[in-house]
C-alpha positions in Angstrom: 4.7 -46.5 14.1 2.6 -43.7 14.4 4.2 -42.3 17.7 7.3 -42.3 16.2 6.4 -39.9 13.6 5.2 -37.9 16.1 8.3 -37.5 18.0 10.0 -37.0 14.4 7.7 -34.1 13.6 8.0 -32.3 17.2 12.0 -33.0 17.1 11.9 -31.3 13.6 10.1 -28.4 14.9 11.7 -27.9 18.0 14.6 -28.0 16.2 13.4 -25.2 14.0 12.1 -23.2 16.3 15.7 -23.2 18.2 16.9 -23.0 14.6 15.2 -19.5 14.5 16.2 -18.4 18.2 19.8 -19.1 18.0 19.9 -16.9 14.7 18.3 -14.2 15.9 20.5 -13.9 19.3 23.2 -14.5 16.8 22.0 -11.4 14.6 21.5 -9.4 17.7 25.5 -10.4 19.1 26.9 -9.1 15.7 24.8 -5.8 16.0 25.8 -4.9 19.4 29.1 -5.6 18.0 29.5 -4.0 14.9 27.7 -0.9 16.2 30.0 0.1 18.6 32.0 2.8 17.1 28.7 4.3 16.3 27.3 4.2 19.9 25.8 7.5 20.9 25.7 8.8 17.2 22.2 10.1 16.2 20.3 9.1 13.2 17.1 11.0 11.8 14.3 9.6 9.6 11.1 10.7 8.1 8.2 8.5 6.9 4.3 9.1 6.4 2.2 7.7 9.3 1.1 4.4 8.0 0.2 1.7 10.6 3.5 0.2 9.5 5.7 3.3 10.4 3.8 3.3 13.5 4.8 0.4 14.3 8.5 1.0 13.7 8.5 4.3 16.1 6.6 2.1 19.3 8.4 -1.3 18.9 11.1 -1.3 16.7 13.1 2.3 17.3 13.5 1.4 21.3 14.8 -2.2 20.7 17.2 -1.1 18.6 18.6 2.1 20.5 18.9 -0.4 23.6 20.8 -2.9 21.8 23.6 -1.0 19.6 23.2 2.6 21.5 22.9 4.3 18.6 20.0 7.0 18.9 16.9 7.1 16.2 15.0 10.4 15.8 12.2 9.1 13.8 9.3 11.3 12.6 6.2 9.5 10.9 4.1 12.3 9.9 1.5 13.6 7.3 2.3 12.5 3.4 2.9 16.0 2.4 5.0 17.3 5.2 6.8 14.1 4.6 7.1 14.5 1.4 8.0 18.0 1.6 10.5 17.7 4.2 12.4 14.8 3.0 13.0 16.4 -0.8 13.9 19.5 0.4 16.5 18.1 2.4 17.7 15.9 -0.4 17.6 18.8 -2.9 19.7 21.2 -0.9 21.9 17.9 0.3 21.8 19.1 3.7 22.1 15.5 5.2 19.0 16.6 7.8 17.7 12.9 7.1 19.8 9.9 7.2 16.8 7.4 6.0 13.4 8.4 4.5 10.3 6.8 3.2 10.0 6.5 0.0 6.7 5.5 -1.5 6.5 3.0 -4.8 4.7 5.6 -6.6 7.6 8.2 -6.2 11.0 5.8 -6.2 11.0 7.0 -10.1 11.6 10.7 -10.1 14.0 10.1 -6.7 16.3 7.8 -9.1 16.2 10.0 -12.0 17.8 12.6 -9.8 20.3 10.3 -8.3 18.8 11.6 -4.5 19.4 7.6 -3.2 22.3 5.9 -2.0 22.6 2.4 -3.9 22.6 -0.2 -1.3 23.5 -3.1 -3.4 27.2 -1.1 -3.9 27.1 0.4 0.0 26.0 -3.4 1.1 29.3 -5.0 -1.2 31.9 -1.9 0.1 30.6 -2.3 3.8 30.7 -6.0 4.0 31.7 -5.8 7.7 28.6 -3.8 8.4 26.2 -6.2 6.6 24.6 -9.1 8.6 25.9 -12.4 6.6 22.5 -13.7 6.1 20.9 -10.6 5.2 19.9 -10.8 1.4 17.6 -9.2 -0.9 16.7 -12.4 -2.1 14.1 -13.3 0.0 11.9 -9.8 -0.5 9.1 -10.3 -2.7 8.8 -9.0 -6.2 7.4 -5.5 -4.5 11.1 -5.0 -3.8 11.9 -4.7 -8.1 10.2 -1.0 -7.7 13.6 0.1 -6.1 15.9 -1.3 -8.3 17.8 0.9 -10.6 16.9 0.0 -14.5 20.1 0.0 -15.4 21.6 -2.3 -13.2 19.6 -3.9 -11.2 20.5 -2.4 -8.0 18.8 -1.7 -5.0 18.1 1.8 -3.7 15.6 0.8 -1.1 14.7 -1.8 1.6 10.7 -2.4 1.9 9.1 -2.5 5.1 5.4 -2.1 3.9 3.7 -3.6 0.7 0.0 -4.3 0.8 -2.7 -4.3 -1.9 -5.8 -2.3 -2.4 -8.5 -4.8 -1.6 -12.2 -4.7 -1.8 -13.0 -4.6 1.7 -16.9 -5.3 3.2 -18.6 -6.3 6.7 -19.5 -9.7 6.6 -21.8 -9.4 9.6 -24.3 -7.5 7.3 -23.8 -9.4 4.1 -24.7 -12.4 5.7 -27.5 -11.2 7.7 -30.4 -13.5 6.4 -33.2 -10.7 6.7 -30.9 -7.9 5.0 -29.9 -11.3 2.4 -33.8 -11.9 1.9 -34.4 -8.3 1.5 -31.6 -7.3 -1.4 -32.5 -10.8 -3.2 -36.2 -9.5 -3.5 -35.0 -6.1 -4.7 -32.3 -6.7 -6.8 -32.9 -10.5 -7.7 -29.8 -11.8 -7.0 -27.9 -13.3 -3.6 -26.1 -10.6 -1.3 -21.9 -11.2 -2.1 -19.3 -9.4 -3.0 -19.4 -7.5 -5.7 -17.9 -9.0 -8.6 -18.5 -5.8 -11.4 -19.3 -2.2 -10.7 -23.2 -2.2 -11.5 -23.1 -5.1 -9.1 -21.0 -2.4 -6.3 -23.4 0.1 -7.0 -26.5 -1.7 -6.5 -25.1 -3.0 -3.4 -24.2 0.9 -2.3 -27.5 2.2 -3.1 -29.0 -0.6 -1.2 -27.1 -0.2 2.0 -27.2 3.5 1.7 -31.3 3.1 1.2 -31.5 0.6 4.5 -29.4 2.9 6.9 -32.2 5.5 5.8 -35.1 3.6 6.1 -33.9 1.9 9.1 -32.3 5.2 11.1 -29.0 4.1 11.1 -25.6 5.7 10.5 -25.0 3.2 7.8 -23.7 3.8 4.2 -22.9 1.8 1.3 -19.8 3.2 0.3 -16.6 5.2 1.1 -14.1 7.0 -1.2 -10.9 9.6 -0.6 -12.8 12.2 -2.6 -11.2 15.1 -1.4 -10.2 17.8 -3.3 -6.6 16.8 -2.9 -3.6 14.2 -4.2 -5.6 11.5 -3.4 -8.8 11.9 -5.3 -6.6 11.9 -8.2 -5.1 8.3 -6.8 -8.8 6.7 -6.5 -9.2 7.1 -10.1 -5.1 5.8 -11.2 -4.9 3.1 -8.3 -8.5 1.4 -8.5 -11.6 2.7 -10.2 -9.6 2.7 -13.8 -7.4 -0.6 -13.9 -10.4 -2.5 -12.8 -12.0 -1.7 -16.2 -9.0 -2.0 -18.1 -7.3 1.9 -18.1 -3.9 0.8 -17.5 -1.0 3.3 -16.4 -3.0 6.4 -15.7 -4.2 6.3 -19.6 -1.3 6.6 -21.0 0.2 4.7 -23.8 4.0 3.7 -22.1 5.2 2.9 -25.6 4.4 6.4 -27.6 4.0 8.3 -23.7 1.0 10.0 -24.9 -2.3 9.8 -23.1 -4.2 10.2 -26.4 -2.8 7.4 -27.7 -3.6 5.8 -24.8 -6.7 5.0 -23.0 -7.5 8.3 -21.0 -10.1 9.8 -22.9 -11.7 6.6 -23.9 -16.0 6.3 -23.4 -14.7 3.6 -20.4 -12.4 5.8 -18.8 -15.6 8.7 -18.6 -17.8 6.3 -17.5 -15.9 5.1 -14.6 -15.3 8.5 -13.9 -19.1 9.1 -14.0 -19.6 5.9 -11.8 -17.3 7.2 -9.0 -18.9 10.7 -8.8 -22.1 8.7 -8.6 -21.4 6.7 -5.6 -20.3 9.4 -3.7 -24.3 9.8 -3.2 -24.5 6.7 -1.0 -21.7 7.6 1.1 -21.5 9.4 4.3 -21.7 13.1 4.4 -18.3 13.7 5.2 -16.8 11.9 2.3 -15.7 15.0 0.3 -13.4 15.1 3.4 -11.6 11.7 3.4 -8.0 11.4 2.0 -5.7 8.7 2.6 -7.2 7.4 5.8 -10.5 8.4 6.1 -12.2 5.6 4.1 -10.2 3.3 6.8 -11.8 5.3 9.5 -15.1 4.9 8.5 -14.9 1.2 7.9 -13.9 1.0 11.2 -16.6 3.1 13.0 -18.9 0.7 11.4 -20.7 3.3 9.0 -19.9 1.6 6.0 -21.0 -1.7 4.2 -18.7 -1.5 1.9 -15.2 0.2 0.1 -11.9 -0.3 -1.4 -9.1 0.4 1.6 -5.7 0.0 1.3 -4.3 -3.2 2.9 -2.1 -2.0 5.9 -5.7 -0.8 7.6 -7.3 -4.3 7.3 -5.1 -5.8 10.1 -6.0 -3.2 12.8 -9.6 -3.0 11.3 -9.9 -6.3 11.9 -8.2 -6.9 15.2 -8.0 -3.8 16.9 -11.0 -3.3 19.6 -9.9 -0.3 20.8 -9.5 1.6 17.3 -12.4 -0.4 15.6 -15.9 -1.2 16.0 -16.1 -4.1 13.5 -13.3 -6.5 14.7 -14.2 -10.0 13.6 -16.6 -8.2 11.0 -14.7 -7.3 8.1 -14.4 -10.1 4.9 -11.8 -9.0 1.6 -12.1 -10.1 -2.2 -10.7 -9.0 -5.2 -11.8 -5.1 -6.6 -14.5 -5.2 -8.9 -13.9 -5.6 -12.6 -15.0 -5.6 -16.2 -14.8 -8.5 -17.8 -11.8 -9.3 -19.3 -9.7 -7.5 -17.1 -9.0 -10.6 -14.5 -7.7 -12.3 -17.7 -5.6 -9.5 -19.1 -3.9 -9.4 -15.3 -3.4 -13.3 -15.4 -1.6 -13.3 -18.8 0.4 -10.4 -17.8 -0.8 -7.7 -20.1 -2.8 -5.5 -17.3 -3.8 -5.5 -13.7 -6.8 -5.0 -11.7 -6.3 -3.0 -9.0 -3.1 -1.4 -7.0 0.3 -3.0 -5.0 1.4 0.0 -2.6 4.0 0.5 -0.1 7.3 1.8 1.1 10.7 1.1 1.8 13.5 3.0 3.5 16.1 4.6 1.6 19.3 6.3 2.5 19.9 10.2 1.0 23.1 10.5 -1.2 23.6 13.0 1.2 23.1 11.6 4.7 26.7 11.8 6.6 25.5 8.6 8.9 24.8 6.3 6.4 26.9 3.4 7.9 24.5 3.5 11.2 21.5 4.4 9.1 22.3 0.9 6.9 22.5 -1.0 10.2 19.2 -0.1 11.0 17.6 -0.7 7.3 19.1 -4.3 8.3 17.6 -4.2 11.8 13.9 -3.4 10.7 14.1 -6.2 8.1 15.2 -8.8 10.4 12.5 -11.6 10.2 11.8 -11.3 13.8 10.6 -7.3 13.2 8.8 -7.9 9.5 6.7 -10.7 11.4 5.8 -7.2 13.7 5.2 -5.6 10.9 2.8 -8.2 9.3 1.3 -8.3 12.6 0.5 -4.7 13.3 0.1 -3.3 10.5 -0.9 -5.9 7.5 2.1 -5.4 5.6 4.7 -8.1 4.3 7.3 -7.4 1.9 9.5 -10.8 2.2 8.7 -14.3 0.7 9.3 -16.4 4.4 7.3 -13.6 6.3 4.2 -14.0 3.9 4.5 -18.0 3.7 4.2 -18.0 7.6 1.6 -15.6 7.4 -0.8 -17.5 5.0 -2.9 -19.9 6.8 -2.2 -18.0 10.7 -4.6 -17.5 13.0 -4.1 -13.6 12.3 -5.2 -14.7 8.6 -8.0 -16.2 9.2 -9.4 -13.5 11.5 -9.1 -11.5 8.3 -10.9 -13.5 6.3 -7.7 -14.7 4.5 -6.1 -11.4 3.6 -2.5 -12.9 3.7 -3.9 -15.9 1.2 -5.4 -13.5 -1.0 -1.8 -11.8 -0.9 0.3 -14.8 -1.7 -2.3 -16.1 -4.4 -3.2 -13.0 -6.2 -0.7 -10.3 -5.8 0.3 -10.9 -9.1 -2.5 -9.2 -10.5 -2.1 -5.9 -8.8 0.7 -3.6 -9.8 2.1 -0.4 -8.2 2.2 2.7 -10.1 3.5 2.8 -13.6 7.6 3.8 -13.6 6.9 7.9 -14.4 9.8 10.4 -13.3 7.2 12.9 -13.5 4.6 11.2 -11.4 4.3 14.2 -8.8 4.1 16.9 -11.4 1.0 14.9 -13.6 -0.7 13.7 -10.3 -0.6 17.2 -8.6 -1.0 19.3 -12.0 -3.8 18.1 -14.7 -5.0 14.9 -12.6 -5.8 16.7 -9.4 -7.1 19.9 -11.7 -9.7 18.1 -14.1 -10.9 15.1 -11.9 -11.7 17.4 -8.7 -13.2 19.4 -11.2 -15.8 17.2 -12.4 -16.4 15.5 -8.7 -17.3 19.1 -7.9 -19.4 19.8 -10.5 -17.9 22.6 -11.9 -17.4 20.4 -15.3 -18.9 17.8 -17.3 -17.3 14.7 -16.9 -16.5 15.0 -21.0 -15.4 17.9 -21.0 -12.9 17.2 -17.9 -11.7 13.7 -19.3 -11.1 15.5 -22.8 -9.3 18.7 -21.0 -7.3 16.4 -19.0 -6.0 14.2 -21.7 -4.8 17.6 -23.5 -3.1 18.7 -20.6 -1.4 15.4 -19.7 0.3 15.2 -23.5 1.2 18.8 -23.5 3.4 18.4 -20.0 4.5 15.2 -21.3 5.8 17.0 -24.5 7.3 19.8 -22.4 9.4 17.1 -20.2 10.9 16.2 -23.6 8.9 12.7 -24.2 
């Protein structure tokens, strides 16, 4: 009886495996056939140089080119260059790019300006160029960020999505001597911080520990350069964790003064952000998007909030990381009650970020670009993006990653994403996102961090300027 059951299980697994391979082969056979009219056509794309984007360039583009004969000129670059180049192209309608990276937080501006191709409509009108099994339904709820508000149509195909998580050095946190020394000093067992007071104590402890033992070790890191990333530090991570949602703006009245931006809690958290820099590496004020991840990978930092797209390579790539197999992940520290608000759908504890490939309205090669977007989203390629960039956008892929060897190696990152992802949220639906962030938010937060003004003055002036800007925009 036991042997029969075992044989049945083996047969089922074999059939599932054969079906998956057959499906992949069928897709590639279909793609090669429908791509024939576009052979030797060149499509151009641009993206931020994220780990998943680099994986697309190195592993997915070459296979697509070989299979279809379509040439892909794909440029992963800095966020600033990506944004400037793609926007300039869409403003002019010049059609330089056939697919562009659209980050979750900026999509609402693009939608308001009608810069993106309606992919739901394009899919319906080009049924012959759409793989019959391709469906937006398999994507996680992250795809909702790329839907138009009027009809729910999709304007981008997500290829990366990740949480900004609390990442820490398990080897340090579990070291018996360190644990003993920490408890003697602070009176509680060393573990990932659950509150920001605990986080600060841990940061100070490891900073002092590094200094006392002449180690290149620090207790904290943050994206703290005078750059838009600085403002994002607060609105993505530090403020939501204490109940300051939607950048402190009341979405009903569309006013910051009626929201929580100039609350005592917001001011206290900005002061905490500044104080924590005392326990970070000396170069922390030069860190932008990837500086924190690099610091963690170098072994210099005991804990930090890190974009999940970096968790994979930090935890597995020994050529780039000195802490392979040593990192743990956890929920961000929060103020009491914030997790409960997030569970009730009334708030969120941190940032759910990512990006999609969209086809600009101005592209002259939409058909070939659409074939490429489907190829990137193919499950086999989506699994590669999950493995190399710890970025998951499809339900079927996330289900496969949960409990996998990689998941275990990354301390259950994919399990955390599956079970707790609902507690995180992307940026609010502001069409004026970039205007506010590169204007008043960056101006006053950077002034406070630089010590040019007090936290009190920075927040009060920030709130006033945010409301003035929103009024001028007609809200």
